[in-house]
C-alpha positions as a LaTeX table, in Angstrom:
\begin{tabular}{lrrr}
\hline
Residue & $x$ (\AA) & $y$ (\AA) & $z$ (\AA) \\
\hline
Met1 & 92.13 & $-75.28$ & $-35.10$ \\
Trp2 & 91.99 & $-77.22$ & $-38.35$ \\
Ala3 & 90.69 & $-80.55$ & $-36.84$ \\
Leu4 & 87.80 & $-78.56$ & $-35.47$ \\
Gly5 & 86.93 & $-76.98$ & $-39.15$ \\
Lys6 & 87.55 & $-80.55$ & $-40.41$ \\
Leu7 & 85.24 & $-82.25$ & $-38.32$ \\
Asn8 & 82.57 & $-79.59$ & $-38.33$ \\
Leu9 & 82.59 & $-78.78$ & $-34.62$ \\
Asp10 & 82.07 & $-75.73$ & $-32.89$ \\
Trp11 & 84.65 & $-74.36$ & $-30.61$ \\
Asp12 & 82.73 & $-73.60$ & $-27.66$ \\
Val13 & 81.07 & $-76.97$ & $-27.73$ \\
Ala14 & 84.24 & $-78.66$ & $-27.91$ \\
Ala15 & 85.91 & $-76.45$ & $-24.98$ \\
Asn16 & 82.79 & $-77.13$ & $-22.86$ \\
Leu17 & 82.83 & $-80.68$ & $-23.53$ \\
Arg18 & 86.60 & $-80.91$ & $-22.81$ \\
Val19 & 85.95 & $-78.85$ & $-19.50$ \\
Thr20 & 83.19 & $-81.52$ & $-18.41$ \\
His21 & 85.31 & $-84.43$ & $-18.98$ \\
Leu22 & 87.93 & $-82.92$ & $-16.92$ \\
Asn23 & 85.48 & $-82.32$ & $-14.05$ \\
Glu24 & 84.04 & $-85.75$ & $-14.32$ \\
Leu25 & 87.75 & $-87.18$ & $-14.22$ \\
Asp26 & 88.01 & $-85.15$ & $-11.01$ \\
Glu27 & 84.96 & $-86.23$ & $-9.68$ \\
Phe28 & 86.11 & $-89.95$ & $-10.32$ \\
Arg29 & 89.61 & $-89.30$ & $-8.74$ \\
Phe30 & 87.76 & $-88.14$ & $-5.60$ \\
Tyr31 & 85.44 & $-90.92$ & $-5.07$ \\
Ala32 & 88.40 & $-93.35$ & $-5.77$ \\
Tyr33 & 90.55 & $-91.76$ & $-3.12$ \\
Ala34 & 87.60 & $-91.66$ & $-0.70$ \\
Ser35 & 86.79 & $-95.37$ & $-1.33$ \\
Ser36 & 90.55 & $-96.27$ & $-0.76$ \\
Ser37 & 90.56 & $-94.64$ & 2.51 \\
Leu38 & 87.34 & $-96.18$ & 3.89 \\
Tyr39 & 89.26 & $-99.57$ & 2.64 \\
Lys40 & 92.10 & $-98.41$ & 4.69 \\
Glu41 & 90.37 & $-97.40$ & 7.79 \\
Lys42 & 88.51 & $-101.02$ & 7.53 \\
Met43 & 91.77 & $-102.89$ & 7.15 \\
Lys44 & 93.38 & $-100.89$ & 10.03 \\
Tyr45 & 90.64 & $-101.84$ & 12.27 \\
Ile46 & 90.73 & $-105.29$ & 11.26 \\
Gln47 & 94.37 & $-105.39$ & 11.98 \\
Asp48 & 94.33 & $-103.53$ & 15.33 \\
Ile49 & 91.79 & $-106.19$ & 16.62 \\
Tyr50 & 92.91 & $-109.43$ & 15.10 \\
Ile51 & 96.54 & $-109.04$ & 14.29 \\
Trp52 & 98.23 & $-106.35$ & 16.45 \\
Asn53 & 96.57 & $-107.37$ & 19.48 \\
Lys54 & 98.96 & $-109.71$ & 21.13 \\
Glu55 & 98.79 & $-109.75$ & 24.97 \\
Phe56 & 100.67 & $-112.53$ & 26.68 \\
Lys57 & 100.65 & $-113.52$ & 30.37 \\
Val58 & 103.41 & $-115.27$ & 32.37 \\
Asp59 & 102.75 & $-119.05$ & 31.81 \\
Asp60 & 100.69 & $-118.54$ & 28.65 \\
Leu61 & 101.42 & $-121.22$ & 25.76 \\
Val62 & 102.69 & $-120.00$ & 22.65 \\
Leu63 & 103.76 & $-121.07$ & 19.25 \\
Phe64 & 107.21 & $-120.06$ & 17.56 \\
Phe65 & 107.67 & $-119.60$ & 14.02 \\
Asn66 & 110.41 & $-121.69$ & 12.64 \\
Ser67 & 111.91 & $-119.56$ & 9.62 \\
Arg68 & 114.70 & $-121.85$ & 8.99 \\
Leu69 & 115.41 & $-122.40$ & 5.16 \\
Arg70 & 114.53 & $-126.00$ & 4.37 \\
Ile71 & 114.75 & $-127.68$ & 1.06 \\
Phe72 & 111.80 & $-129.99$ & 1.25 \\
Pro73 & 109.73 & $-128.90$ & 4.11 \\
Gly74 & 106.90 & $-131.07$ & 3.32 \\
Lys75 & 103.29 & $-129.99$ & 1.95 \\
Leu76 & 101.48 & $-129.86$ & 4.92 \\
Lys77 & 103.97 & $-129.50$ & 7.64 \\
Ser78 & 103.65 & $-126.70$ & 9.91 \\
Lys79 & 106.28 & $-124.12$ & 10.48 \\
Trp80 & 105.02 & $-123.29$ & 13.89 \\
Asn81 & 106.75 & $-125.04$ & 16.76 \\
Gly82 & 105.82 & $-125.42$ & 20.06 \\
Pro83 & 104.17 & $-124.93$ & 22.39 \\
Phe84 & 106.62 & $-122.80$ & 24.48 \\
Glu85 & 105.83 & $-121.20$ & 27.85 \\
Phe86 & 105.87 & $-117.46$ & 28.01 \\
Val87 & 108.17 & $-116.34$ & 30.57 \\
Gly88 & 108.65 & $-112.56$ & 29.98 \\
Val89 & 109.29 & $-109.40$ & 28.06 \\
Thr90 & 112.68 & $-107.81$ & 27.92 \\
Pro91 & 113.03 & $-104.12$ & 28.11 \\
Phe92 & 113.36 & $-103.65$ & 24.34 \\
Gly93 & 110.37 & $-105.81$ & 23.57 \\
Ala94 & 111.73 & $-109.08$ & 22.89 \\
Phe95 & 110.08 & $-111.96$ & 24.43 \\
Asp96 & 111.63 & $-114.61$ & 26.61 \\
Leu97 & 110.39 & $-118.35$ & 26.08 \\
Lys98 & 110.78 & $-121.61$ & 27.98 \\
Asn99 & 110.90 & $-124.94$ & 26.41 \\
Lys100 & 110.34 & $-128.31$ & 27.67 \\
Asn101 & 113.76 & $-128.64$ & 28.81 \\
Asn102 & 113.39 & $-125.46$ & 31.01 \\
Glu103 & 115.87 & $-123.70$ & 28.67 \\
Ile104 & 115.02 & $-119.98$ & 28.31 \\
Phe105 & 115.78 & $-118.11$ & 24.97 \\
Arg106 & 114.92 & $-114.83$ & 23.29 \\
Val107 & 112.61 & $-114.48$ & 20.30 \\
Asn108 & 111.24 & $-111.60$ & 18.36 \\
Val109 & 107.53 & $-110.38$ & 19.20 \\
Arg110 & 106.60 & $-111.07$ & 15.38 \\
Arg111 & 107.46 & $-114.79$ & 15.58 \\
Val112 & 105.25 & $-115.51$ & 18.45 \\
Lys113 & 101.48 & $-116.36$ & 18.34 \\
His114 & 99.07 & $-118.02$ & 21.04 \\
Tyr115 & 98.55 & $-121.74$ & 21.18 \\
Leu116 & 94.98 & $-122.07$ & 21.53 \\
Ala117 & 94.52 & $-125.77$ & 21.70 \\
Arg118 & 93.38 & $-125.91$ & 25.37 \\
Gln119 & 90.56 & $-123.35$ & 24.71 \\
Trp120 & 89.42 & $-125.08$ & 21.64 \\
Phe121 & 89.11 & $-128.37$ & 23.17 \\
Asp122 & 87.32 & $-127.12$ & 26.10 \\
Arg123 & 84.86 & $-125.19$ & 23.96 \\
Val124 & 84.58 & $-128.27$ & 21.50 \\
Ala125 & 83.90 & $-130.29$ & 24.54 \\
Ala126 & 81.21 & $-128.08$ & 25.85 \\
Ala127 & 79.53 & $-127.82$ & 22.85 \\
Lys128 & 79.65 & $-131.43$ & 22.09 \\
Pro129 & 76.33 & $-133.23$ & 22.62 \\
Lys130 & 76.13 & $-136.07$ & 25.21 \\
Arg131 & 75.09 & $-139.63$ & 23.65 \\
Gln132 & 71.90 & $-140.97$ & 25.43 \\
Arg133 & 71.78 & $-144.77$ & 25.89 \\
\hline
\end{tabular}
């Protein structure tokens, strides 16, 4: 009260100004929440299409993520080993892979991704213009 008198402000004007600021803050929170929900929807759509959609067929070639800790792994060395041949899925969701020696081992779904070298080379070969002599 003494601050309003000292600053020469009217009580009604100050109260209306405070209510207006609170309403603006509520609107700002609402817009921030709406924009975050839009962002979450977009990211979920991208993850559903590109990340979580892993469908493997028998005899597909896959890469296996090597998560063993190494002291000096190398700057440009890939952590993906393979290619391995996809054999099947266990009842609990683990994947069975077969290596070059026909040994079958089980891995977690998250540690496997498609090996797309054949398709990539086929696309490059089809798109590459033929040289004329």
